[in-house]
N, C-alpha and C positions, 0 to 999 in steps of 0.2 A: 272388666279385666284390667284396665290400665290402672285403676284405683287399687284394685286387690294386689296387683304386683308392686305397685308402688308402696303400699302399707308394709308388705312383707320385706322389700329392702330396707325401708326406713327402719323396721324394727330390728333387723339384723345390724345395721349401722349403729343404732341406739345401744343395743346389747354390747357391741364392740367398743364404744366410747364411753360405756357406763352412763349413758343418759337416762336415768331411771327416776319414776316417781317413788319417793321413799315414804311410806307410811308413818303418820304421826297421830296425835291424839284428835285431829280434827279429820282424819281420813276415814273413808268407808271401805278401805281395802287393808289387808293385813301383810301382802307380798310385794316387795319391790318390782315395779313393772316398767318396761320401756315407754317413753312419751314420745309426743311429736307426731303421731299418726295423722293428724290433721294435714300435713304435708301433702299426703296423698289425696285428700279432698282438694286442696288448691290446685294440684296438678291437674285433676279431672275437671275442674272448673275452667281452667286457662284452655285447656283443649276443648271443652264444650263451647266456649266463647269463640273459639276459632271455627268450629264446625258450623256452628249458628251463623256467624258473619259470612262464611263461604259459602255454605250450601243451603241455607234456609232464609226465608223472609222474615228475620226478627228484627224488630225495631232497633236501630243503631242507639238510640238514646237508652234503652233498657241495656243493651251490651255494655255501654260506656258506664252505666251507674254501676253494674255489677263488676266491672273492672277496677272502678275506683276503689273498692273494697279490698284490693290485693294488698296494698301496703299495710293491712291489720295482719295479714299472714306474715309478713316480713317482721313486725313488732311483736307479733306472738311467738315466732320462732326464737328471737331474740331474748324475749322474756322467759320462755322455757330454757332457754341455755344458761342466761345470766341474772335473771329476776330483775327486771328493770322498775324504775320507780312508777308508781300509779299516776303520777301526773303526767309523765311522758306518754304513757299509754293512752290516757285519758285524751292528751292533745292530739294524738294520732287519730284516735276515734271522732274527735270533733272535726279534724281536716277532712276526714272521708266523708262523714255525714254532710258537712259543709258544701263539698264538690258535688255531692249526689243531688242535694237540694237545689243548687244553681243549676245542674244539668236538666232536672226536672222542670224547674222553673222556665228554662229556655224553651224546651220542647212543647210545653204545655202554655207557652206564651203567658206568662203571669207577671211579668216585669212591668206590663202596661197599667196593671191594676196595683198599686203599692199596698194597700191595706191587705188585699188577698195575698199577695207576695210575702208580706211580713207575717201573717197568719200561718200560711202554710210552711215558711220557713222554720218558725217555732216549733210549730206541732211536729212536723215531720223530722225536723233535725232531733228534736228530743226524742221521737219515737225510735228513730234509727239507733241513736246512742243507748237507748235502754235496752232495745234488743240485742244489741251487741253484747251488753254486760249480763243481761238476764240468761242468755245461752251459754255465757261462761260460768255463771252461778250454778246452773242446773247440770253442768257436765261434771257428776260426781261418782256415778255408778256405771257399771257395764253396760253397754247397748242402749242406754237411755237417750243420749242425745242424738246418736246415728238413726235410731228407730223414729223418733220425732222428726228429723230432717227429711227422711224419706217419705213419711206419711204426708207432711206438709207439701213437699214439693210435687208428689203424685197429685194432691188434691188441685193445686194450681194448673197442672197438666191437664187434668180431666175436664176441668171447667173452662179453659181457655184453648186447649190444643196447641198452645205455644211450646215448641220442642225443648226450649232452654230448662224449664224446670224438670223435665224428664231426665235430661243429661245430668243435671245437678243431683237428681235422686240416684242416678246411677253411680256418680262419683262418691257419694255418701255411703251408698250400700256395698261398695267394695271395700271400703274401710271398716264398714260395721261387721263384715264376716269376721274379722280378727279381733273385733272389739266386743264380740258376743260374749256374754258370760260363760266361763270365767276368761275375762279380756286377757289377750295376748300382748296388747299395746293400747295405751290411753290417746285420746285426741290431742289434748294439751290446748293452750290458748291460741296456738297456730291454726287450729281448725274450728274450735267453738266460736270463737269472735266472728270468722268468715261466714259461718253457717247462720248466725244470728244476723248479721247484716244483709245477706241474701234473703232471708226471709222477710225482713222489714222492707227491702226494696221490691220483692215480689208483691207485697201487701199493698204497698203505695201506688206502685205502677198500675197494677191490674184493677185496684179500686178507682184511681184517677181516670183511667181510660175506660172505666164503665163496663169491663168484662166481668168483674165480680164485685159484689156488693161489700163495702167495707166490714159490715158486722159478720158477713160470712167467713171472710178472711181472718178476722179477729177470734171467731170461734173455733177454727181448726188450729190455730196457736195457742188457745187459752190454757192448756193444761200447764204450759211452761209460764207464761206471764202471770197466770193467777198465783202459781206457787211464789214464785220470785217477788211479786209486788206485795202480797199478804204478809209474806216472811219480812219483808224491808220494813213495812209499816209496823209490824209487832215489835220489831228489834227497836225501831225508833221510839216506839211507845215506852218501851223498857228502859230507855236511856242508854242504849249500848253504842258503842263505837262502831259505826256502820261499815268502815274499813276492814274491820277485824275479820278474820275467817272464822267460820263456825260450822255447825252441824244441825242447823234447826229448819232446813227446808222440809216440806212435807215428805219428799220422796226419800231424803236421808232418815228422818224419823221413822218411817214405815220399815225401813231396813234395820234400823237399831231395835224396833220392836220384834224383830225375829223373821222377817221376810228376806229370802235371798235376793240378790241382785237380779237373777233370770225371772223370780216370780214378780217381783216389783216391776220390770220392765215389761213383762208379759201383760200384767195388769193394766199398765199405761197404754199399751197397744190396743187392749179392748176397750179401754175409755176413748181413746183416739178414733177406733172405727166408729163408735156411736157418735162423736163429735163430727166426724166426716159426713156420716149420712145426714146429721141435722144441718149441717152447713151447706151441704149439697141441696137439700130440700128447700131450705129457707131462701137461697139465693134467688129462686124463681118467684118469690112473694114479693110484695111491697116492702119499701124500706121500714115501715113503722113495725111490720111483722117480723122483719129481720132483726131490728134492734130489740124488740121484745124478746125474740129468740136467744139473743146474746145475753140479756138480762137473765132469762131463765138458766142458761148454761152457767152465769156466775153463781147463781144461787146453788145449782146443782154440785158445783165444784167445791163451794163453801161447805156443802155438806159432807163431802170427802174429806176435806180437812178437819172437820169437826170429827169425823170417825178415827182419822189418823191421831188426832189430839187425845181421844179416849185411850187409844192404845200406847201412845208415847206422848205425853203432855209437853207442851212448849214450855221450856225452861224460862223462868223470869229473871235469872242472873246472867 
């Protein structure tokens, strides 16, 4: 309710101040729409952190790690307002990821083992920064980011019983109500980067504490990271400038082929429901089975991308 009310108020403010997303040749929308709704998600997350710290026995290390991502909200808001340089945004992302890695290294007592600390730092830091950006890349059609964020957060809650993912799911759901097709407000960098950061932190924390197997956590978020990763590799192979905006992600091309935003989002929810079931089942098996299941999911999603290629080919220019 708090998130929904905040989204409503942010929308009114954005309309009054003309903070609008204006469609261009790279947009999947045709109508100027208020942006910055991710502020409501951030407000919900801040309240969630306070509730978990005050009333629930949630690990302070997890709470601090999530709180470390809040500067992403500030820099995202400024970027939505004034369009900041990519270098500045990337520096803030590295800073947040670096602090999170140091926090986890302290709580997991990795400093005594230098090789393990360095390996964890490189892999975890890279993973966090990649999730921040891929969620920003994938936030391009109505309801897509919000539904993914809710499903992933609910998955972590179901498997761990930790209340924080449940509160995060509620914070995103309030925004999703007004972002559902046809969206009355967009999330913007202020929310998409924070959601990506939180998903990365949940993945690392619950995997490292043994509450969830890492392959299961990767399966539930695979719809996003597969699309973003494959698209990035294909653009690199084509010799394209990777920093240039585009409309080549699988979810964008399926919209271009004739699917509505709502139909595409509903299909993504259906696929995520399947991934939810698979990740839930394999989490109880051996790591070998879990990793093989992740490989199977990758093959399955490559098949989906191939089907989309058939409907809307991946442009080579």
